[in-house]
C-alpha positions as CSV (number, residue, x, y, z in Angstrom):
1,M,59.5,130.6,52.7
2,S,56.8,128.2,53.5
3,I,56.6,126.0,56.6
4,R,57.1,122.9,54.4
5,T,60.3,124.2,52.9
6,T,61.7,125.3,56.3
7,L,60.9,121.8,57.9
8,T,62.5,120.0,54.8
9,A,65.6,122.2,55.2
10,L,65.8,121.6,59.0
11,V,65.5,117.8,58.5
12,A,68.1,117.9,55.8
13,A,70.5,119.9,58.0
14,I,70.0,117.5,60.9
15,L,70.6,114.5,58.7
16,L,73.7,115.9,57.0
17,G,75.1,117.1,60.4
18,S,74.8,113.6,61.9
19,C,76.8,112.0,59.3
20,G,80.2,111.0,60.3
21,E,82.1,108.1,61.6
22,D,80.2,105.1,63.0
23,P,80.1,104.9,66.8
24,V,82.6,102.3,68.2
25,P,82.0,100.8,71.6
26,K,84.9,101.5,74.0
27,P,86.8,98.4,75.3
28,K,86.2,97.4,78.7
29,A,88.7,98.7,81.1
30,M,90.0,97.6,84.5
31,L,90.5,100.2,87.3
32,R,94.3,100.3,88.1
33,L,95.0,100.5,91.7
34,D,98.6,100.9,92.8
35,Y,99.3,99.8,96.4
36,P,102.6,100.6,98.2
37,V,105.2,97.8,98.3
38,H,104.8,95.8,101.5
39,A,107.1,97.1,104.2
40,Y,106.8,95.3,107.6
41,K,107.6,96.1,111.2
42,V,107.5,94.0,114.4
43,L,104.6,94.3,116.7
44,D,105.5,96.2,119.8
45,A,102.9,95.0,122.4
46,D,102.9,93.5,125.8
47,C,101.3,90.2,124.5
48,P,102.4,86.5,124.6
49,Y,103.0,86.7,120.7
50,T,104.7,88.9,118.2
51,F,104.5,89.1,114.4
52,E,105.4,91.4,111.6
53,F,102.7,93.6,110.1
54,N,102.5,96.2,107.2
55,R,103.8,99.7,108.1
56,L,100.8,101.0,106.2
57,A,98.4,99.7,109.0
58,A,97.7,101.6,112.2
59,Q,98.0,99.5,115.1
60,S,95.4,99.9,118.0
61,E,95.4,97.6,121.1
62,E,92.1,96.5,122.5
63,S,91.8,94.7,125.8
64,G,93.6,91.4,126.5
65,C,96.0,91.5,123.4
66,N,93.2,91.9,121.0
67,L,94.4,94.1,118.2
68,V,93.1,95.9,115.2
69,L,95.4,96.7,112.2
70,D,93.6,99.4,110.4
71,Y,94.3,100.1,106.7
72,K,92.7,103.5,106.4
73,P,93.7,104.1,102.7
74,M,91.8,100.8,101.8
75,K,89.0,101.2,104.2
76,G,89.6,97.9,105.7
77,S,90.9,96.3,109.1
78,I,92.3,93.1,110.4
79,Y,90.8,92.2,113.7
80,I,93.0,90.0,115.8
81,T,91.8,88.2,119.0
82,Y,94.0,86.3,121.5
83,K,92.6,83.7,123.8
84,P,94.7,81.4,126.1
85,V,94.3,77.6,125.7
86,E,93.0,76.2,129.0
87,G,92.0,72.7,128.1
88,N,89.5,74.2,125.6
89,L,91.4,73.8,122.3
90,K,88.6,71.8,120.6
91,E,86.1,74.5,121.4
92,L,88.5,77.4,120.2
93,L,89.0,75.5,116.9
94,S,85.3,74.9,116.5
95,D,84.5,78.4,117.1
96,A,87.2,79.6,114.6
97,Q,86.0,77.2,112.0
98,K,82.3,78.2,112.6
99,L,83.1,81.9,112.3
100,S,84.8,81.3,108.9
101,Y,81.9,79.2,107.6
102,E,79.2,81.7,108.7
103,H,80.2,83.5,105.5
104,V,79.2,80.6,103.3
105,V,75.7,82.1,102.7
106,K,77.2,85.0,100.6
107,A,80.4,83.3,99.6
108,D,80.9,81.8,96.3
109,N,83.6,79.6,97.7
110,I,85.9,79.3,100.8
111,L,89.4,77.9,100.3
112,E,91.2,76.4,103.3
113,Q,95.0,76.7,103.4
114,P,96.6,74.9,106.4
115,Y,99.6,76.4,107.9
116,V,102.3,74.4,109.7
117,D,105.6,75.6,111.3
118,P,106.7,73.0,113.6
119,D,110.1,74.7,114.1
120,N,108.3,77.7,115.9
121,G,105.3,75.7,117.2
122,V,102.8,77.6,115.0
123,Y,100.0,75.7,113.4
124,G,96.8,77.2,111.8
125,M,94.5,77.7,109.0
126,F,93.9,80.5,106.4
127,Y,90.5,80.9,104.9
128,E,90.1,82.7,101.7
129,V,86.5,83.8,101.2
130,K,85.5,84.4,97.5
131,G,82.3,86.4,96.8
132,D,80.2,89.0,98.3
133,A,80.8,87.9,101.9
134,A,81.3,90.4,104.7
135,S,84.9,89.1,105.4
136,Q,87.3,88.2,102.7
137,S,89.7,86.4,104.9
138,Q,89.8,84.5,108.2
139,F,92.6,82.7,110.0
140,Y,93.7,81.1,113.2
141,V,97.0,80.1,114.6
142,T,97.9,78.0,117.7
143,D,100.7,76.2,119.6
144,S,98.1,73.7,120.6
145,T,98.9,74.0,124.3
146,R,98.9,77.6,125.5
147,H,98.0,80.1,122.9
148,F,95.4,80.7,120.3
149,V,95.0,83.7,117.9
150,T,92.2,84.4,115.4
151,G,91.9,87.0,112.9
152,S,89.3,88.4,110.3
153,L,89.6,90.9,107.5
154,Y,86.7,93.3,107.1
155,F,86.1,96.3,104.8
156,Y,84.1,99.4,105.7
157,A,81.9,99.0,102.6
158,K,79.2,96.9,101.4
159,P,80.8,93.7,100.0
160,N,81.2,93.8,96.3
161,Y,83.8,91.2,95.5
162,D,84.8,92.7,92.1
163,S,85.5,96.1,93.6
164,I,87.4,95.0,96.7
165,L,89.3,92.2,95.2
166,P,92.6,94.0,94.7
167,A,92.7,95.4,98.2
168,A,91.6,91.9,99.5
169,V,94.5,90.1,97.7
170,Y,96.9,92.9,99.1
171,L,95.8,92.3,102.7
172,Q,95.7,88.6,102.3
173,N,99.4,88.8,101.6
174,D,99.8,90.8,104.8
175,I,97.8,88.2,106.7
176,R,100.1,85.3,105.3
177,R,103.1,87.3,106.4
178,L,101.6,87.8,109.9
179,M,101.1,83.9,110.2
180,E,104.6,83.1,108.9
181,S,106.3,85.6,111.2
182,L,104.2,84.8,114.3
183,R,106.3,83.8,117.3
184,W,105.2,82.8,120.8
185,K,107.0,84.5,123.7
């Protein structure tokens, strides 16, 4: 057999072997993340406030009634800071708003959602941050006379909004529950 015949047979075998169905692109898929149903418990801390938080979170108390609710399975935490109001309400409000808007550089949008519960003396604001910002949610609540609480949601990963969105939505629901159940002692 000559080299020419061998090459022709090899090319024919490759061409015949590659015949088949036309390749079809696979449809885009979304990652399905199943999170546990929200189950809440009441904060047990010697602080001038109490609230309900998700049992999935591990609570750790820092100094001065500052708390961390750590969601290890989601690699995220809600940081809560308490400050007494001592004639400095305007400054506390300004600082809380400024902290939320520091993320505007990376955020696509920041949605403000006021919270008002006059029956329990709880007033505040929830900030939903959309985009690749470091924090996906910020909030503050106050009674306007004695107490001021701020909170921030952070993930232990480089911000990629599409990737963390399901976890961010889950934790934003927990933050709303925290705000709605907050009571001053």
